[in-house]
C-alpha positions as CSV (number, residue, x, y, z in Angstrom):
1,M,-3.2,13.6,-2.1
2,K,-2.1,11.6,1.1
3,S,0.3,8.8,0.5
4,K,-1.4,5.4,1.6
5,P,0.8,3.1,4.0
6,R,1.7,0.0,2.1
7,I,3.0,-3.2,3.1
8,C,6.2,-4.7,0.8
9,V,5.0,-8.0,-0.1
10,T,8.6,-9.4,0.1
11,C,9.6,-8.1,3.7
12,G,6.6,-7.1,5.0
13,T,7.9,-3.4,5.7
14,T,5.4,-0.8,6.0
15,Y,6.1,2.2,3.9
16,E,4.4,5.3,2.0
17,Y,3.9,5.6,-1.6
18,C,1.5,7.2,-3.5
19,P,1.9,7.0,-7.4
20,K,-0.6,9.9,-8.2
21,C,1.1,12.3,-5.6
22,T,3.9,14.9,-6.9
23,K,6.2,14.2,-4.2
24,D,6.5,10.3,-5.6
25,A,6.2,11.2,-9.0
26,D,9.7,10.2,-9.6
27,K,9.8,7.1,-7.9
28,P,9.4,3.8,-9.8
29,V,5.9,2.3,-10.3
30,W,7.0,-0.9,-8.6
31,M,7.0,0.7,-5.4
32,V,3.2,0.1,-5.3
33,A,4.3,-3.3,-4.1
34,F,8.0,-3.5,-3.2
35,H,9.8,-0.8,-0.6
36,T,13.3,-1.2,-2.3
37,E,14.8,-2.7,-5.4
38,E,16.4,-5.8,-3.3
39,C,12.7,-6.8,-2.7
40,R,11.6,-6.4,-6.4
41,K,14.3,-8.5,-7.6
42,V,14.1,-11.2,-4.9
43,Y,10.5,-11.4,-5.6
44,N,11.0,-11.6,-9.4
45,I,13.7,-14.4,-9.1
46,I,11.6,-16.3,-7.1
47,A,8.6,-15.9,-9.2
48,K,10.7,-17.0,-12.4
49,Y,11.9,-20.2,-10.4
50,N,8.4,-21.0,-9.3
51,T,7.0,-20.9,-13.0
52,G,10.2,-22.8,-14.2
53,D,11.6,-20.0,-16.4
54,V,15.1,-20.3,-14.6
55,T,16.8,-23.3,-12.9
56,K,17.4,-23.7,-9.3
57,E,21.0,-23.3,-10.3
58,D,20.5,-20.0,-11.9
59,A,17.7,-18.7,-9.5
60,K,20.7,-19.4,-6.7
61,K,23.2,-17.1,-8.7
62,E,20.7,-14.5,-9.1
63,L,19.7,-14.7,-5.5
64,A,23.4,-14.3,-4.6
65,D,23.8,-11.3,-6.6
66,A,20.5,-9.6,-5.3
67,V,20.3,-10.6,-1.6
68,T,22.4,-8.1,1.1
69,H,21.4,-10.0,3.9
70,K,20.3,-7.0,5.7
71,T,16.6,-7.6,4.5
72,K,14.5,-10.0,6.7
73,F,12.0,-11.4,4.4
74,T,8.5,-12.6,5.1
75,K,8.3,-16.4,6.0
76,P,6.8,-17.5,2.5
77,I,9.6,-15.7,0.8
78,Q,12.4,-16.8,3.3
79,D,11.5,-20.3,3.1
80,K,11.6,-20.2,-0.8
81,V,15.0,-18.5,-0.5
82,N,16.3,-21.3,1.6
83,E,14.9,-23.8,-0.6
84,I,16.8,-22.5,-3.7
85,M,20.0,-21.7,-1.8
86,K,20.1,-25.0,0.0
87,E,22.9,-27.5,-1.1
88,E,22.0,-30.5,-2.6
89,Q,23.4,-33.3,-0.6
90,P,24.8,-36.3,-2.9
91,K,22.8,-39.4,-2.6
92,A,24.7,-42.2,-1.1
93,K,24.8,-45.3,-3.3
94,T,23.5,-48.5,-1.7
95,K,24.4,-51.7,-2.7
96,K,21.8,-54.6,-2.7
97,I,23.0,-57.5,-0.7
98,V,21.9,-60.8,-1.6
99,T,22.3,-63.7,0.4
100,E,21.6,-67.3,-0.4
101,N,19.6,-69.8,2.2
């Protein structure tokens, strides 16, 4: 059976994987959707963050451990990575000034 070209859902890389072929029998099943372990981990971290299963802080820690910065992600994935990794700016305290007429 011939390998079917696939596109990684996390980074958009085209790769070949055939879950029914003997040449790919020793490869993990997750290769149906992802071409590397890094892409799989990043996708799963984002999915857990989106569903509220992990906090932004926990997702940030997990991404810091999972991302090697060699992979260029698709725009939706990169946007979500940026959202998670963005440092929150402390809100400036405002004072209400009351004037009497």
